[in-house]
N, C-alpha and C positions, 0 to 999 in steps of 0.2 A: 682364800683367794677366789676372785670372781671367775666365772666361766669365760668372760671376755679376755682376762689376762692369761688364763690357761691356754686358750685357743691360739694365742700369739706365740706360744713356745714351739720351737721347731724340733727340739731334741727330746726333752723329758716328757714322759707320759705318766700314767698312773703308778707305774712301778719302775722308776728310773728311765734309762734309755734302752730301747730294744728294737731289733730289726734283723734283716737278713745279713749274715756275716759278709763282709767285704763290699757291702752296699750301704749307701747313706741311710741312717746315721751310724751304722756299726762298721766304721772304717778305721784304719790305722790312724789317719789324720785326726779324726774326731776324738779318738781315744787319747792320742798324744796331747791334744789341746785341752781335753777334759782334765787330764792329769795336771797340766800346768795351771789351769784355772782353779780347780779344786784345791790344789796345793797352795796357791796364793791366798785363796779365800780363808783357808784354815790355818795359815801361818799367823799366829797371834802370840806376841810375847817373845822373849829372848831365849826360851828353852829350845832344845833340839827337837824338832818336830818329826812325827812319824805317822805312817799309814799302814794298816793291816790289809793285805791284798790276797784274796782267795778266789777260787773259781770252781766250776763244775768240770765235767769230763769231756766237753765238746772240743773237737779238733781245733776250732778257731780260737779257743781260749788261750793257746800259746801266743798267737798273734796279738790279740787284744792285751794280754798281760804284758808283753814286751813293750808295747806302745805306751801303756799306762805307766809302767815303771820309768821309762825315759822321761815322761812328762813330769812325774812327781820328783824325780831326782833333779831335773833341771830347775824346778821351783824351790829346791832346797829342802825337800822332805826325804827322810830315810824311809825305805820300804821294807816291811817285814812280810816275806813271802811264806804262805802256809800251804800252797797247793790245793788239791781238790778237797773241799770241806763244805758241809751244809751252810746255807745262808745264815741261819741263827748262830752258827759257830763263829762266823766273822763278827756278828754283832757282839757276842759274848767276849771274844778276844780283844776287840777294840776297847771295851771298858776295862777288862782285867789287865791289859798291857798299858793302860793309860795313853793310848794312841790318840792322835788328833782327828783321825778319820778312818773309816773302814770301807772297803770296796769289795763287792762280790761280782764276779764276772759270770753271768748266767742268764739264760732265757727261760728259767723255771721249767714249766711243763711243755714248752714249745719244741718242735722238731730240732734235730741237731744242726740244721743249716742256719737257724737263727742264733743270735746271742744277745746279751744285754749287760748293762752295768748298773748295779744298785749301790747307793751311797749311804753310809751310816755316820752320824755325828759322833763326837767323843763320848756321848752318853749311851751309845749303842742303839739309838732310835733312828729310823729312816728320816731323811731330811724333809723339811716342810716344803710346800710348793714355793713359798717365798724364797727360801735359800736356793732351791734348784734354779729358780728364775734368775737370781743374782749370778750364780755360777754360769748359766747359759749366756748371760750378758757379757761376762768376762771372756768366754770362749770366742765370742764374735769380735773381740778387740785385739789389737796388736800388742802382745805381751812381751815382745823381745827385750825391751829395756827394763822389764821388771823381773827377769829371771835372776837366779842366784849367781853371785860372783864365783869364780873358780874355787875359792877356798871354802865356799858354803854349799857346794853341790852335794846332794844326798848320797847315801850309801845303801846298797841293797843287801839283805841277808835273809837266810831261811830259818824259820822257827821249827826245829825238828820235833818238838813234843807237842805241837799244836793239836793233833788228833787226840792224844791222851788227855790233854786239858779239857777238851770238849766232852769226851766220854765221861770223865769224872763229874763234870758239871751236870750232864744229863742224868746220870745215875743218882745224883743228889736230889733229883726231883721225885724219885721213887721212895715210898714210905720206908723210913729206917727200920731195919729188922725184918722186913718182908723179903720174900724170894719168889722167883719164877720156876722153882724146881717142879718138875712134873708136867710143865706146859710145853706142848709142841707148837711152835709158831712158824708160819711161813712168812718170810720177809722179802718183799720186792722193793729193791732200791732203784729201780728204773734205769739201771746202768749209769747212775748219776753220782752226785757229790757225796752221798752217804754210804757208798758201797763198802767201805771199810769200817767206819765208826759205828753205824747202826747195828750190824750183826755182832760186833764185839761187845757193845753195851748190853744187849740182850743176853748173850752167852755168859758174860761175867755175872749177871744177875741170876743165872741158873737155868735159863730156858734151853730147850733143844731147838736150834734154829735151822730151818730149811731155807737156804738162800736161793733166790732167783733175781735176775736183773742186777747181778753183782760182778759182771765181767765187762766193764766198759772198754770200748776200742776206739773211742773218739767220734764215732758216727752212729752208735746204737742207743744213745740216751733217749729215753721215752719212746723207743721204737717197740710198739705192741707190748708194752710193759709199764709198770708204775701206776700212779693213782688215776691217770686219765684213761687207762686201759686195764680195768680190773679183771677182765676175763681170764687172763693167765693166772692171776692170784686165786681166783675162784676155783679153777680146775685143779690147781696144785694143792689147795687146802683139802678138797674132796679126795684127791688121789692119795694123799699122805695121812688122811684122817686126822688132820691137825685141829687143835682147839681154837685157833684164831689165825687170820691172815692180815698182814699189815702191808699196805702199799704206799710208798713215798713218791714224790715227784722228783724231777731232775735236780733241784737244789734242796730238797728235803724240808721245805718250809710248810708243807701240807701233807695230809694223809687221807687215805680211805681204808676202811676196815671191811673184812669179810668174816662172817661167823662160821661156825663149824659145819653149817648146812650149805654154805656157799652163798648166803644172802649178803648183798652189798649194803653197808651201813655208811651213809653220807655224813657230811660235816654237821648238819643240823642235829642228827641223832647223837653224834659224838659230843657236840656242845651241850646238848641237854643232859646227857649222862654225867659229864664232868661237873656241870653247874649243880645238879642235884646232889652229887657225891660230896662236893665241897660244902654245900649248905648243910647236909646231914651231919657232917663232921665239924661244923662250926668254923670253917675256913674260908667261906665265901666273902666275908666282910659285909658290905651292904647287900641288900636284896635286889641286885641288879646284874644284868649281863648285857653284852653288846653283840649284835649281829648286823647283817646288811639288809637292804631292801629285797634281796633275793631269798632270804631265809623263809621257810615254810610257816604259814599261819598256825599249823598244828603245834610247832615249837613254842610260839608266843603264848598260845592258850594253855599249854601244859605248864609252862613256867608260872603263868599267872595263878594257876591252881595252887601253887606252893608259895604264893606271895612274892614272886620274883618278877620284876619289870624288865622286859626286853626292849632295849633301845636300838633303833635302826640307823644305819649310816649308808652313805654311798658305797658302791662295790669297791673293794680294795682293802687289804689288811692294814694299810697305813691309816686309813680313815677310821677303822675299828680301833686301832691303837690310840689315835688322837682323842676319840671320845672316851676311851677308858682312862686316859691320863687326865683329861679335863674334869672328869666326874669321879675319879678315884675308884674306878671299877676294876676288879681283879681279873675278870675272865671275858673273853670275846672270841668270836670266830666267824667263819664263813661256811656256807653250804658246800663250797668246793673243797673244804678240808683244812683251811688255815685255822689254827687254834693258837691263841695268845694267852698265856698264863703269866701274868705280870709278876708273880712271886718267883718265877724261874727264868723268864726270858723277856726280851724287849721287842721281839718280832715273832711271827709265826714259826712254830717249831714242831715238825711232824714227829720226831722221836720222843720229845718230852710229852706231847699229847698222847702218843701211843702208850707211854709208861703210866699215864694217869688212867687210861682205859684198863690196862692190865692190873693196876692197883685195885680197881673196882671188882674185876673178875676174881682176883685172889681173895679179896675180903668177902665177896658174896658167895662164891663157891658153886654157883649154878653155871650151866653151859652159856656160852656167849649169846646164843640165839634167844635165851630167856632173859638176858640182862640188857642187851643193846637196843631193843625196840622201846625206846622211852615214850614215844607218843605216836598217835595215829596221824600220819601226814595228810594234809588236804591234797587232792589231785592237783598236780602241778606239771606244767609242760613248758619247756624251754626250746626254742628254735633260733638258729642264727641265719641271717640273710647277709650275704657278702655284697659289698658295693665298692665302686671305684670313683673317688672324687665326690664333691658336693656334700650336702648335709641333708640326707633323706628325712631326718627327724624334724627339720624346719621347713616342711612343705605343707601346703593346704590339704593335699591328698591324705597325708598321714594324720594331720590334726583332726580332720573330719572322721577318719576311721577310728581314731582313739576316742573321740567323743561318743561315737556310736557304741563302741565296745564297753566303755565305762558305764553307759546307760543300761546295757544289757546285764552287766555284772551287778550293778547297784551296790548293796551292802553285803552281797553274798560272796565276794571274791576280790581279787586284786589283779591289776595289769601293770607290768613294769616294762618300759622301753628304754634301752640305753645303748650307747656305743661301746664296743669293746675298747679297753684301754691299750691293747697290745696288737690288735688286728683290725683290718677294715671290715668290721662286722657290726650289724645291728642285732642286738640280742632282744628277743621277744619272749616274755614270760607271763603266763597267766596262771592263776590258781583259784579254785572254787570248790564247793562241796559236790557239784555236778560235773563229772569228767567230760560229759558230752558238751557242756557249755564251754569248758576250758579248750577243748579241741576246736570248737567253732570260732572262739575268740582269737586264738593264736593263728589259725589258718587265715582268718580275715585280715589280721594285722600284717602277716607276712606277705600276703597278696598286695596289700596297700604299699608296703615298703618296696616291693618289686616294681609296682607302677610308678612310685616316686623316683626310683633309680633310673627308669627308662624314659621318664617324661622329659 
């Protein structure tokens, strides 16, 4: 879909609909109408239609859930409620239950005051931009006369074994016959959607699990914990002399790892580790992997040394998945920690990715610090500049600064400028072999963004 068409959308961003709870677009009214519109869109054929509906642990999840349920029921769809579960669990259950649609209520790594709605098709994959735009068009219409007649109104029910189903599916991604016995693992679930299933899966595989971020109260999701705040994980790993630390985010579709020394391992290193592990065990398929424009040049060069081509996409796990599907590539990920292993999941899955890392550690036998540093990263710096209204990227001030920065970098590095898909931020990233040059470039561009914002 063109940027022009994307820019006309009022509700959907790069990962569904997201915003401050009880403010547009995350209102009861929008959720109700989304349920009606998506329900109508996915009603195809004479069979009894159904939607799997999950959420994370945010207080506003109850409100959004109730509105969505009403919308789907009024459109003639049965609703299968599964409660707090990771986003990848919703994708998996949508396929395994042969539902027509899957919905996850979550704002991922955002603070508790935000919320969001992610949609999955019957194949378990996130919807395309085109389908989301068609649903948004329906939301803007008067659907009163298209709602189900009284005898076709949907029913809501709860799937009591949903958590167990996902745990077994995740464990199936761990090598058969292997165990985690003897490993002490700190697991931070960000007080989010995986607070029950992730500790259980690791414990059932034999690990000693030290839990943090597993006591949600509705307002503490991602609060100084989880993958976006690894300091808590790092200190806990060192305190308990753990072999490894794993931090998930609020909906558990991404992870960050800390080794036994407290060193943080980002998504690029995790992706590199898993790619090379699969290649060495003849399970990678084609010699390809997918990452985004934000992934480090060091990863690209390391994979190239092993004959593996790294394909880059726009930021967002959905775009990584689209490239993987289009080219038959088995593995992709983001520096932020989204990992997609198509043999096991249709979307980013923090728990399944963690199990792949653990499989490498079990097979290798060395400490995590000696295994997880797959490549030497290029110096890279990312800063965010907040703005309100307008389009700072489309200004002469910034275009000129970008031309000057790229001339200074030449072939020695990269500059990436982009809007956040979930917040009013301009993300400025540069990388090069010279850290001083990186600092200079990022500072110059951030200053230009500020000038463009105030101009």
